[in-house]
C-alpha positions in Angstrom: -10.1 -36.6 -25.8 -9.9 -34.2 -28.2 -6.4 -32.6 -26.7 -5.4 -29.4 -25.1 -7.0 -25.7 -26.2 -6.9 -22.6 -24.6 -9.9 -21.1 -23.7 -10.4 -17.5 -22.4 -6.4 -17.6 -21.3 -6.8 -20.9 -19.5 -5.4 -24.1 -20.4 -7.8 -26.8 -20.8 -7.9 -30.3 -21.8 -11.0 -31.3 -24.2 -13.2 -33.6 -23.7 -15.7 -34.8 -26.3 -18.9 -36.9 -25.7 -21.0 -37.9 -28.4 -25.2 -38.9 -28.4 -26.8 -41.5 -30.0 -28.8 -38.6 -31.7 -25.8 -37.2 -33.1 -25.1 -34.2 -30.8 -21.8 -33.7 -29.4 -21.1 -32.3 -26.0 -17.7 -30.8 -25.5 -16.4 -30.5 -21.7 -12.8 -28.3 -21.4 -10.9 -29.2 -17.9 -8.9 -26.3 -16.1 -5.3 -28.1 -16.4 -4.1 -26.2 -13.1 -6.9 -27.8 -10.8 -8.8 -30.0 -13.1 -11.9 -28.4 -12.4 -14.5 -27.9 -15.0 -14.2 -24.9 -16.3 -16.9 -24.8 -19.1 -19.1 -27.2 -21.6 -20.5 -26.6 -24.9 -23.3 -28.2 -26.6 -26.6 -27.7 -28.4 -29.5 -27.1 -27.0 -33.1 -25.3 -27.6 -33.6 -21.4 -27.2 -36.8 -19.8 -26.1 -38.4 -19.9 -29.3 -37.1 -24.1 -29.8 -34.7 -23.3 -32.2 -31.2 -25.3 -31.9 -28.4 -22.9 -30.6 -24.9 -23.2 -29.2 -24.7 -23.3 -25.6 -21.8 -22.7 -23.6 -21.9 -22.8 -19.8 -18.9 -21.5 -18.1 -18.3 -22.5 -14.5 -16.1 -20.8 -12.1 -15.6 -18.5 -8.6 -14.8 -22.4 -7.0 -15.2 -22.5 -3.4 -14.3 -25.0 -1.0 -17.5 -27.2 0.5 -16.8 -30.0 2.7 -13.7 -31.2 0.9 -15.0 -30.7 -2.5 -14.0 -27.4 -5.1 -17.5 -26.6 -6.1 -18.6 -23.5 -8.3 -20.7 -20.9 -7.1 -21.2 -18.9 -10.7 -22.7 -20.6 -13.3 -23.1 -18.5 -16.9 -24.9 -19.5 -19.8 -24.5 -18.4 -23.5 -26.6 -19.0 -26.3 -24.9 -18.2 -29.7 -22.5 -16.1 -27.8 -25.0 -14.0 -26.2 -24.9 -13.9 -22.2 -28.2 -15.5 -21.5 -28.1 -16.5 -17.8 -26.2 -15.6 -14.5 -26.9 -17.9 -11.5 -25.2 -17.2 -8.3 -25.2 -20.0 -5.9 -25.3 -18.9 -2.2 -24.9 -22.2 -0.6 -24.6 -26.1 -1.7 -24.7 -29.1 0.9 -23.3 -32.8 -0.3 -24.9 -35.8 1.9 -28.2 -33.6 3.2 -30.0 -36.4 4.3 -31.5 -38.0 1.3 -32.7 -41.4 1.3 -31.6 -43.7 -1.4 -35.2 -44.3 -2.2 -35.2 -40.2 -3.3 -32.6 -41.1 -6.4 -34.9 -44.4 -7.7 -36.2 -44.3 -10.9 -39.8 -45.9 -11.8 
């Protein structure tokens, strides 16, 4: 836990995850409802260069009692890169456990 930070006028708890390759991912949790607001981590752009990537999760709606983001916006080096609108989320939709088995 890295403490608290205000991001886009939203008070967040900041969590840090360090990977074995040295990369660090940050997760910003909205303190008003404890939902994930934003992640920040390095990634590769279309040209293969490393960039800082922010993912903003918004438009939370209740799905089967679970607050779920229906809008995801991705920024690479501060520039809007992708906007995804989620039209439907289904939980426990009948996949067999074998579907998730790693081989």
